[in-house]
C-alpha positions as semicolon CSV with decimal commas, in nm:
position;residue;x (nm);y (nm);z (nm)
1;M;15,459;20,083;-2,745
2;Y;15,388;20,442;-2,669
3;L;15,035;20,586;-2,572
4;A;15,026;20,770;-2,896
5;K;14,979;20,480;-3,097
6;C;14,634;20,450;-2,931
7;W;14,546;20,768;-3,139
8;V;14,735;20,659;-3,456
9;T;14,533;20,321;-3,482
10;T;14,227;20,445;-3,353
11;M;14,150;20,764;-3,581
12;E;13,858;21,010;-3,460
13;E;13,660;20,880;-3,754
14;N;13,656;20,512;-3,597
15;M;13,519;20,681;-3,272
16;Q;13,172;20,743;-3,178
17;E;13,113;21,140;-3,237
18;D;12,872;21,358;-3,028
19;L;12,873;21,731;-2,990
20;L;13,169;21,765;-2,748
21;E;13,397;21,502;-2,851
22;F;13,474;21,169;-3,042
23;S;13,511;20,902;-2,783
24;D;13,543;20,525;-2,745
25;T;13,391;20,385;-2,411
26;W;13,404;20,024;-2,251
27;H;13,133;19,934;-1,974
28;N;13,206;19,685;-1,704
29;I;12,992;19,438;-1,525
30;P;13,234;19,368;-1,253
31;T;13,247;18,953;-1,158
32;S;13,199;18,858;-0,826
33;I;13,583;18,767;-0,802
34;E;13,634;19,145;-0,880
35;K;13,403;19,247;-0,629
36;L;13,597;19,038;-0,356
37;G;13,894;19,232;-0,447
38;G;13,986;19,582;-0,353
39;I;13,961;19,762;-0,663
40;W;13,767;19,698;-1,013
41;L;13,702;19,904;-1,338
42;V;13,349;20,030;-1,393
43;R;13,409;20,171;-1,723
44;A;13,689;20,320;-1,929
45;G;13,717;20,528;-2,226
46;R;13,927;20,755;-2,447
47;N;13,858;21,064;-2,650
48;V;13,949;21,367;-2,864
49;A;13,796;21,669;-2,775
50;K;13,635;21,918;-2,997
51;P;13,721;22,283;-2,947
52;N;13,369;22,336;-2,729
53;Y;13,465;22,039;-2,491
54;E;13,312;22,108;-2,118
55;V;13,225;21,869;-1,872
56;G;12,985;21,976;-1,576
57;P;12,928;22,103;-1,335
58;K;12,834;21,755;-1,183
59;Q;12,911;21,432;-0,969
60;I;12,989;21,118;-1,010
61;E;12,922;20,823;-0,810
62;H;13,286;20,681;-0,827
63;Y;13,646;20,754;-0,895
64;G;13,733;20,892;-1,258
65;L;14,113;20,895;-1,320
66;H;14,184;21,082;-1,616
67;F;14,508;21,068;-1,817
68;I;14,587;21,373;-2,058
69;V;14,759;21,252;-2,378
70;S;14,761;21,627;-2,491
71;G;14,622;21,967;-2,474
72;R;14,521;22,176;-2,147
73;I;14,228;22,200;-1,960
74;R;14,084;22,386;-1,669
75;L;13,957;22,169;-1,395
76;E;13,708;22,355;-1,118
77;Y;13,635;22,172;-0,772
78;E;13,522;22,233;-0,461
79;G;13,547;22,637;-0,546
80;E;13,930;22,542;-0,655
81;A;14,061;22,574;-1,009
82;V;14,400;22,446;-1,127
83;D;14,539;22,434;-1,534
84;L;14,631;22,107;-1,625
85;Q;14,842;21,966;-1,975
86;K;14,990;21,690;-2,144
87;G;15,124;21,456;-1,898
88;D;14,947;21,549;-1,597
89;L;14,623;21,354;-1,445
90;F;14,331;21,410;-1,247
91;C;14,080;21,210;-1,025
92;L;13,716;21,284;-1,009
93;M;13,634;21,171;-0,664
94;P;13,286;21,054;-0,561
95;N;12,996;21,310;-0,469
96;L;13,201;21,640;-0,535
97;T;13,096;21,907;-0,789
98;Y;13,341;21,943;-1,074
99;R;13,380;22,076;-1,391
100;Y;13,669;22,085;-1,663
101;Y;13,664;22,212;-2,010
102;V;13,907;22,297;-2,306
103;L;14,200;22,565;-2,256
104;S;14,439;22,545;-2,571
105;V;14,412;22,516;-2,945
106;E;14,609;22,185;-2,935
107;R;14,328;21,908;-2,954
108;L;14,271;21,773;-2,581
109;K;14,289;21,382;-2,594
110;M;14,279;21,174;-2,289
111;I;14,210;20,807;-2,175
112;W;14,007;20,779;-1,851
113;L;13,935;20,467;-1,597
114;T;13,658;20,493;-1,357
115;L;13,709;20,285;-1,057
116;N;13,552;20,125;-0,759
117;G;13,609;19,959;-0,450
118;P;13,741;19,980;-0,100
119;Q;14,119;19,997;-0,190
120;T;14,064;20,270;-0,446
121;P;14,097;20,613;-0,215
122;L;14,385;20,419;-0,063
123;L;14,571;20,348;-0,382
124;L;14,503;20,702;-0,535
125;A;14,640;20,863;-0,213
126;G;14,967;20,650;-0,289
127;C;14,979;20,848;-0,600
128;G;14,911;21,159;-0,440
129;L;14,543;21,237;-0,519
130;S;14,304;21,326;-0,283
131;K;13,984;21,500;-0,223
132;A;14,212;21,807;-0,105
133;K;14,459;21,785;-0,426
134;P;14,273;21,537;-0,729
135;Y;14,545;21,613;-0,936
136;S;14,907;21,547;-1,000
137;R;15,148;21,691;-1,278
138;N;15,443;21,525;-1,492
139;H;15,284;21,214;-1,367
140;M;15,334;21,003;-1,725
141;D;15,657;20,869;-1,793
142;L;15,696;20,602;-2,067
143;A;15,635;20,294;-1,807
144;V;15,290;20,449;-1,727
145;R;15,214;20,486;-2,075
146;S;15,307;20,165;-2,160
147;M;15,100;20,008;-1,893
148;L;14,788;20,237;-2,014
149;N;14,831;20,106;-2,358
150;K;14,812;19,733;-2,241
151;I;14,549;19,811;-2,012
152;E;14,338;19,994;-2,323
153;D;14,464;19,674;-2,567
154;S;14,311;19,408;-2,307
155;L;13,969;19,612;-2,269
156;W;13,887;19,655;-2,685
157;E;14,042;19,279;-2,688
158;R;13,760;19,148;-2,474
159;K;13,954;18,823;-2,453
160;V;14,198;18,917;-2,128
161;H;14,112;18,731;-1,849
162;V;13,964;18,936;-1,549
163;L;14,270;18,845;-1,315
164;S;14,557;18,951;-1,565
165;R;14,342;19,275;-1,643
166;N;14,338;19,341;-1,275
167;S;14,687;19,275;-1,253
168;M;14,784;19,511;-1,522
169;L;14,525;19,779;-1,291
170;L;14,751;19,720;-0,998
171;K;15,072;19,735;-1,191
172;L;14,965;20,097;-1,312
173;F;14,945;20,199;-0,960
174;V;15,281;20,073;-0,865
175;L;15,399;20,260;-1,126
176;L;15,220;20,569;-1,069
177;E;15,351;20,562;-0,666
178;C;15,726;20,532;-0,817
179;E;15,618;20,861;-0,969
180;V;15,544;21,043;-0,649
181;G;15,865;20,888;-0,483
182;G;15,642;20,634;-0,277
183;G;15,436;20,868;-0,114
184;G;15,088;20,817;0,004
185;D;14,988;20,510;0,206
186;L;15,063;20,213;-0,029
187;N;15,347;20,107;0,253
188;Y;15,022;19,974;0,423
189;G;15,231;20,075;0,769
190;H;15,153;20,335;1,054
191;K;15,451;20,332;1,281
192;E;15,246;20,514;1,537
193;N;15,003;20,198;1,546
194;W;15,302;19,933;1,552
195;V;15,147;19,763;1,832
196;N;14,854;19,690;1,648
197;E;15,032;19,591;1,349
198;A;15,220;19,363;1,577
199;V;14,924;19,222;1,730
200;E;14,789;19,145;1,355
201;F;15,123;18,998;1,257
202;F;15,112;18,742;1,537
203;Q;14,735;18,687;1,432
204;F;14,841;18,591;1,076
205;H;15,160;18,414;1,178
206;Y;15,165;18,244;1,517
207;T;15,193;17,906;1,390
208;E;15,532;17,994;1,252
209;Q;15,889;17,995;1,424
210;L;15,956;18,353;1,413
211;S;16,173;18,512;1,710
212;I;16,063;18,805;1,871
213;E;16,391;18,992;1,758
214;R;16,296;18,938;1,387
215;V;15,935;19,072;1,463
216;A;16,078;19,392;1,628
217;R;16,314;19,422;1,338
218;M;16,040;19,380;1,059
219;I;15,809;19,632;1,280
220;G;16,103;19,878;1,293
221;V;16,173;19,907;1,672
222;H;16,408;19,786;1,904
223;R;16,364;19,440;2,072
224;S;16,354;19,532;2,437
225;H;16,124;19,854;2,335
226;F;15,875;19,609;2,143
227;T;15,849;19,351;2,442
228;L;15,819;19,623;2,691
229;T;15,556;19,843;2,491
230;F;15,333;19,515;2,342
231;T;15,363;19,397;2,701
232;Q;15,211;19,712;2,848
233;R;14,958;19,797;2,559
234;I;14,819;19,441;2,534
235;G;14,856;19,320;2,918
236;M;15,074;18,980;2,808
237;S;15,412;18,986;2,670
238;P;15,485;18,900;2,296
239;Q;15,570;18,511;2,371
240;Q;15,260;18,499;2,603
241;Y;14,995;18,626;2,324
242;V;15,151;18,400;2,080
243;Q;15,113;18,112;2,328
244;R;14,769;18,205;2,411
245;L;14,678;18,208;2,021
246;R;14,820;17,840;1,984
247;M;14,637;17,731;2,295
248;D;14,316;17,901;2,186
249;R;14,369;17,751;1,834
250;A;14,453;17,396;2,009
251;K;14,151;17,388;2,236
252;K;13,898;17,425;1,940
253;L;14,093;17,136;1,731
254;L;14,038;16,907;2,015
255;Y;13,686;16,916;1,977
256;D;13,742;16,737;1,635
257;Q;13,775;16,342;1,726
258;S;13,899;16,291;1,378
259;L;14,244;16,480;1,460
260;M;14,510;16,309;1,608
261;V;14,672;16,534;1,911
262;S;14,998;16,491;1,732
263;E;14,845;16,685;1,428
264;I;14,692;16,946;1,613
265;S;15,037;17,007;1,774
266;L;15,196;17,060;1,429
267;T;14,876;17,266;1,318
268;V;14,925;17,493;1,587
269;G;15,307;17,550;1,587
270;Y;15,480;17,302;1,798
271;P;15,757;17,100;1,637
272;D;15,658;16,789;1,851
273;L;15,406;16,592;2,072
274;Y;15,583;16,634;2,384
275;S;15,656;17,007;2,365
276;F;15,300;17,060;2,274
277;S;15,167;16,865;2,550
278;R;15,382;17,018;2,800
279;A;15,309;17,343;2,678
280;F;14,942;17,259;2,682
281;K;14,935;17,139;3,028
282;K;15,142;17,431;3,179
283;H;14,874;17,649;3,032
284;T;14,541;17,440;3,089
285;G;14,645;17,217;3,369
286;C;14,594;16,912;3,201
287;S;14,710;16,738;2,924
288;P;14,565;16,761;2,586
289;S;14,397;16,359;2,628
290;E;14,256;16,481;2,939
291;Y;14,108;16,809;2,798
292;R;13,970;16,650;2,514
293;L;13,783;16,386;2,739
294;N;13,649;16,667;3,015
295;V;13,503;16,881;2,718
296;N;13,347;16,570;2,510
297;G;13,242;16,350;2,817
298;C;13,417;16,080;2,957
299;G;13,493;15,788;2,748
300;T;13,440;15,945;2,425
301;G;13,797;16,093;2,376
302;E;14,028;15,994;2,123
303;P;14,235;15,682;2,250
304;V;14,570;15,808;2,289
305;D;14,875;15,657;2,461
306;L;14,910;15,877;2,763
307;N;15,254;15,774;2,798
308;D;15,342;15,934;2,475
309;L;15,227;16,263;2,643
310;A;15,367;16,487;2,879
311;N;15,150;16,467;3,172
């Protein structure tokens, strides 16, 4: 299905007419699950412009992503001006003054998605769009056009689940990023901040059995450099940091009398009770059962056979 189909099946006479254009507009009330996500649709639309079509100068509060299906326009923003045509796209950034108007005899047709959410500027940056350069040329290949069609169909059918619609929206950004060769920040990585990335990785995955060499390779640095730099920045080695995360979690879990010590050992990433108990005593100076008695008061701890523990 190509983008042009929308304009064959939805003729101008079936759109709402006003002074400057024929248009269809879809409005959204974001659901709670959309608001908990990183990006959502505020509204969307498609239009066929009249010869006197002009918008602005004005500002909007959200991100207005426009796809030019046919025709040419001039976009003016922040003292700059650029001419755009079929296949180009531009984004109206929040709280910046803009103006755009028809340049060509050929009818201007556009599809637009108004977006919001904390991930929106990052996703737009991945497509090469920013406040300094809010447009991109030749950005609409057949895959992008097909995904736009699917999004359009989902909006006017009104039967598509919100998660399905948001999934299509994210797929659109994947395709747009590919069009600019993976530019922007969609790799979610800043190699100059790799120590912070390593810390966050350990905080997410400290219960898993991952070697330091594997983590260093994933981050993209040599193991020896990884260990040395991490230790200098954090004040302890990667192994010590992981163990501290495990022990801190274990201490909190020991407050819960319903949890067996063996269950806690597996929860924090140790393969068996013996290795957990040995590591815990080395870290705290007492066994898990002794720690539990101390933090909860004598005689109130979980009945654990001390012979099963490495005291």
